[in-house]
Every structure is written in C-alpha cells, then in structure tokens.
C-alpha positions in Angstrom: 91.9 109.9 98.2 88.7 111.9 99.0 86.1 110.8 101.2 82.6 109.7 100.0 80.5 108.6 102.5 77.6 110.5 102.1 76.6 109.5 98.5 75.8 105.5 98.9 72.2 106.0 99.8 71.4 107.9 96.5 72.0 104.3 94.6 70.4 101.8 96.1 67.7 100.6 93.7 68.2 103.8 91.3 69.0 103.4 87.2 71.9 105.4 86.4 71.1 106.1 83.0 71.5 109.9 81.5 74.3 112.1 81.3 75.5 115.3 83.0 78.4 117.9 83.5 81.2 118.2 84.2 82.5 121.6 85.5 85.7 124.0 84.3 87.9 126.1 85.7 90.4 128.8 84.9 94.1 127.5 83.1 97.5 127.6 85.1 100.5 127.9 83.7 101.6 125.8 81.1 103.9 124.1 83.0 101.3 123.3 85.1 99.0 122.2 82.1 101.5 120.2 81.0 101.9 118.0 84.2 101.1 114.1 84.4 99.9 112.4 87.7 102.1 110.2 88.8 100.5 107.9 90.4 100.5 104.5 88.7 97.7 102.5 87.0 95.8 100.7 89.7 94.2 97.7 87.0 96.2 96.1 84.7 95.7 96.4 81.0 93.7 94.0 79.5 94.8 94.0 75.9 97.7 92.8 74.0 99.7 95.8 72.9 99.9 99.1 73.0 97.5 100.5 69.9 101.0 102.7 69.0 103.5 99.6 68.6 101.2 98.4 65.6 100.7 100.0 62.1 98.6 103.7 62.3 96.6 105.9 59.9 94.7 108.8 60.5 94.7 110.4 63.5 96.0 107.8 65.7 99.3 108.3 63.6 99.4 111.8 64.8 99.1 110.8 68.7 101.8 108.1 68.3 103.8 110.1 66.1 103.7 113.2 68.7 104.1 110.5 71.3 101.6 112.0 73.4 97.4 112.6 73.9 96.1 116.1 74.9 93.5 115.7 77.2 91.6 118.5 78.6 90.3 118.2 82.6 89.7 120.3 85.4 92.2 120.9 87.9 89.9 121.4 90.4 87.0 119.2 90.6 88.2 116.3 93.1 87.7 113.6 93.3 87.7 113.2 89.6 90.2 115.7 89.1 92.6 118.1 91.0 95.9 119.9 90.3 98.0 119.2 93.0 100.5 121.7 94.4 103.3 119.6 93.0 102.4 120.2 89.6 101.0 116.5 89.1 97.1 115.8 88.6 95.2 113.3 90.5 91.5 111.8 90.4 89.8 109.4 88.8 89.2 111.3 85.4 93.5 111.5 85.6 93.6 107.5 86.4 90.9 107.3 83.1 92.9 109.7 81.0 96.4 107.9 82.4 95.2 104.8 81.4 94.0 105.0 77.6 97.1 106.9 77.1 99.4 103.1 78.5 96.8 101.4 76.0 97.7 104.1 73.3 101.2 103.7 73.8 101.4 107.4 75.0 101.8 109.6 77.7 99.0 112.0 78.3 99.8 115.9 78.3 96.9 117.6 81.0 95.7 121.0 79.5 93.0 122.9 81.4 91.2 124.9 79.6 87.3 126.4 81.5 85.0 123.8 81.0 82.8 126.5 78.9 85.5 126.4 76.3 85.1 122.6 75.9 81.6 121.9 75.4 81.4 124.9 73.3 83.8 123.0 70.5 85.9 124.8 68.0 89.3 123.6 70.3 91.3 124.9 67.6 93.8 121.6 68.1 94.8 123.1 71.7 93.9 119.3 72.7 92.9 116.2 71.5 90.3 114.7 73.4 87.9 115.7 76.4 88.6 113.6 79.9 86.7 115.6 82.0 83.1 114.4 83.6 81.6 115.5 80.2 77.8 115.1 79.9 76.1 113.6 76.4 73.2 116.2 75.8 71.6 117.1 72.6 73.0 120.4 72.3 76.6 119.2 72.8 76.3 116.2 70.3 75.7 119.0 67.9 79.6 120.2 68.3 81.2 117.3 70.2 81.6 113.4 69.5 81.5 110.9 72.2 82.2 107.6 73.5 79.9 105.5 75.3 80.0 106.5 79.3 82.8 105.5 81.4 80.7 105.8 84.3 77.5 107.6 86.0 76.2 110.2 89.1 73.3 111.9 90.1 73.2 115.5 89.7 72.7 116.7 93.8 71.4 119.4 95.4 72.8 121.0 98.3 71.7 123.9 100.6 74.1 125.8 102.9 73.5 124.9 106.2 73.4 128.6 107.3 69.9 128.8 105.2 68.3 126.2 107.6 66.9 124.7 103.9 66.0 121.2 104.4 64.1 120.4 101.2 64.1 120.8 97.2 60.9 123.0 97.3 62.6 125.3 100.3 65.1 126.7 97.4 62.0 128.2 95.7 62.9 132.1 95.1 66.2 131.7 96.1 69.9 131.7 94.6 71.5 128.3 93.6 75.5 128.2 93.1 76.4 126.5 89.8 79.5 125.6 87.7 79.1 127.9 84.6 78.1 126.0 81.5 77.0 123.3 83.0 74.0 120.8 83.2 73.2 122.0 86.1 72.9 125.6 85.1 71.1 124.4 81.9 68.4 122.7 84.3 68.1 124.9 87.0 67.2 127.8 83.6 64.8 124.8 81.8 67.3 124.3 79.1 68.7 120.8 79.7 68.1 118.4 76.9 69.7 114.8 78.1 70.3 113.0 75.0 68.7 109.3 74.5 66.1 107.3 76.9 66.9 108.6 80.3 64.4 109.6 83.4 62.6 112.9 83.1 64.8 115.3 85.5 62.9 116.5 88.4 61.1 120.1 88.4 63.0 123.1 89.1 61.9 125.1 92.7 59.6 127.8 91.6 61.5 131.0 90.8 64.9 129.7 91.7 67.5 132.3 90.9 71.2 131.0 89.2 74.8 132.0 89.8 77.7 130.7 88.3 81.5 130.3 88.4 83.9 128.6 85.9 83.7 125.5 87.9 82.0 124.2 91.2 84.0 123.7 93.7 84.1 127.5 93.5 80.8 127.1 95.3 81.8 125.7 98.4 85.1 127.8 98.2 82.5 131.1 98.2 81.0 129.8 101.4 84.1 129.4 103.1 85.0 132.7 102.3 82.3 134.6 103.9 79.7 134.7 100.8 76.3 134.7 101.7 74.5 135.4 98.8 73.2 131.9 97.6 71.4 129.4 99.2 71.7 126.1 97.2 74.6 124.5 95.4 73.6 122.1 92.0 76.9 119.9 91.7 77.5 115.9 91.1 76.8 113.8 94.5 80.6 112.9 94.5 81.5 116.3 94.6 78.9 117.4 96.8 80.2 114.2 99.3 83.3 115.4 99.0 82.9 118.9 99.6 80.5 118.2 102.9 83.4 115.4 104.5 86.0 118.2 104.2 84.1 120.4 106.2 82.1 122.5 103.8 79.0 123.9 105.3 76.5 122.2 102.7 73.7 119.6 103.6 72.3 117.7 100.6 68.8 118.1 99.9 66.2 115.7 98.6 67.0 112.9 95.9 69.1 113.9 93.3 67.2 115.8 90.5 68.7 114.0 87.4 71.1 111.8 86.7 74.4 112.0 84.6 76.6 109.5 81.9 79.9 110.6 81.5 81.8 110.2 78.5 84.7 111.1 76.7 84.6 113.9 74.4 86.5 115.2 70.9 85.4 118.3 68.6 83.3 117.6 65.8 85.5 120.5 64.4 88.6 118.3 64.3 90.3 117.0 61.5 89.3 113.4 60.5 89.6 111.6 63.5 86.5 108.7 63.0 89.7 105.8 63.7 90.6 108.1 67.0 87.0 107.6 68.6 86.6 103.9 67.6 89.8 103.2 69.2 88.5 104.8 72.4 85.4 103.3 72.1 87.0 100.3 72.4 89.1 100.9 75.0 86.3 102.3 77.3 84.7 99.2 76.4 87.8 96.9 77.2 88.0 98.6 80.4 84.8 98.3 81.8 85.0 94.4 80.6 88.2 94.2 82.6 87.5 95.9 85.7 90.2 99.1 85.1 87.4 101.2 85.8 85.3 99.6 88.3 88.7 99.5 89.9 89.1 103.1 89.8 85.5 103.6 91.1 85.8 102.4 93.6 89.5 103.5 94.9 88.5 107.4 94.3 84.2 107.1 95.2 85.2 105.2 98.9 84.4 101.8 97.6 81.1 102.8 95.2 81.3 101.4 91.7 79.6 104.0 89.6 80.8 102.9 86.3 77.7 100.8 85.4 73.9 101.3 85.4 72.1 100.6 88.9 
C-alpha cells in the first residue's frame, strides 16, 4: 500500500464535485498487458449472483461469452494502478476493475494503451472499458460514454524542492510537467472544460509553460534522474502524495487548482453497448451503497474515503 499522509488536509471542508485525469502510459509486452492482479477483493459483493449466470444479450452477452472483460488501465500510476515485476497489477483502479469482473462473472484482462489513446476514442475493439481514473470533460463526452463517478480527487500542484517555489503564483513564467492529454495539461493551456455543475478552476499562473510525458509519474522520475528543465508538477493529490512519501523531491504548492470526478468509460464508436453501460452504472452504484468502494479507497489512500463528495 502506498503512503498517502500528505493528502488529508486537502479534503477538510472541500466539496469534491468535479472531474479530471488520469494519466497514460506506454504499453508493456502482450504478456504483461494480459496479466490480472492476484490480490483478492477486500469487500464482498452484495449482488445475488454474477450477471453472466443469468440470461444475457447484446454487449453483455459478448463479454459473458468471451469470459473476460478487457480493461484499459495505466501500468505506472500508483496508488491507482501499477504493473508489478511479476506481471500482475495492483492498486485502487485494479481492485475496482477486478470487482466489476467478479460481479459480471468474468475475469479481467488488463490492457495498457497510452492515456491519449483512451481519451481520443476510436478504440477499434482493442478493449471494452477503461477503469483508469478518467475525468469527465465536455470534449471527452463527445467520444466516450461515462458511468457515474466512482471516486474523487483534487488536482494538486507541486514544485521541485530545488526551485524553492512555495506558492502557485511562484510558478508564473515557469515550466510545469504533466501527463500528456490529461486535464492537467488542458488546465495549464486554458482549454479545460469540466462537465457538469463544478467549481471554477483556479487561475493558471501567468506565462506558465507545459512539458509532457506519456504518464504523470514520469515527471517525478525525470527529476530523480537529474533533469532540471521544469519547476512544477501537476497531478492528482494522491499521486503527488505517494511520490513525496517515496522520496520524490517535490513539495505541495497551494490549494488544489481544480477537482476531479473519475468514472468508467466506454468508446462511443463501439458496437451498441447501452446495456453494458447501464450494468456498469448499476455496479458502480451498488459498490458505493455496499461499502466496497469505500473499503478499496481506505486500503489504497491511507484510510481516506475518496469515493464521496466532501
């Protein structure tokens, strides 16, 4: 379990309404992308029985007949998801995906496309769903269908310790590292359009520049390897806190700049899938109601329940 001791202050009295991110990553080998986390679910399913044990049709029948749900996720985004050296996956998103598979009555096969590929849509039947901390934005709603959110996190700015920066305004004219095609990049570039009734994001530091990697955590890796061509790092509070707790040379800078509501996504251009989306939405609600999501959150985020608006 990843240490999360830095994020608790972000949630006191804050309404977590909105939606953001997730980070992408390059694809590992086919064997790795097919691996499924061996860790058992920490919360019991409250449903009467797996969906696939009943009569099915449409996209759900396709999944049931295949005996597997192909899930896109990130192999390098702890504590949400991480590919381990033994080829298995672990993390909050991984537990959520495996629980969905359990309630459907199928196994989960993880795929690891770049995040930019996921949010672009047009998946060409390479995977069925994304359980990869994807934020609902106006643009993404044009190419993706979303369930209700399964958890919420703030978008938190960090600064390298070497920069000496301690305020958000201190990043004016500086370079900030982000994951490619994330809401963090969109916010910095002034093009973020969060869907729904959400708080307005904070103003972007004047003249801030952007540099990107395929996934957020590569920003921390770059500083650890000796790079010094950026001063800031914008990611989820959970990812930043985990990195700092693991020794990354960053500090939190200011309050969260916007808030994320993260949901399961499907490609709009996929074959008719309204039935599976409806079932996924029900499963998410059931997991909220029966405490499964809370248990997963408290397991991976050091006792914090990030599955409800606060």
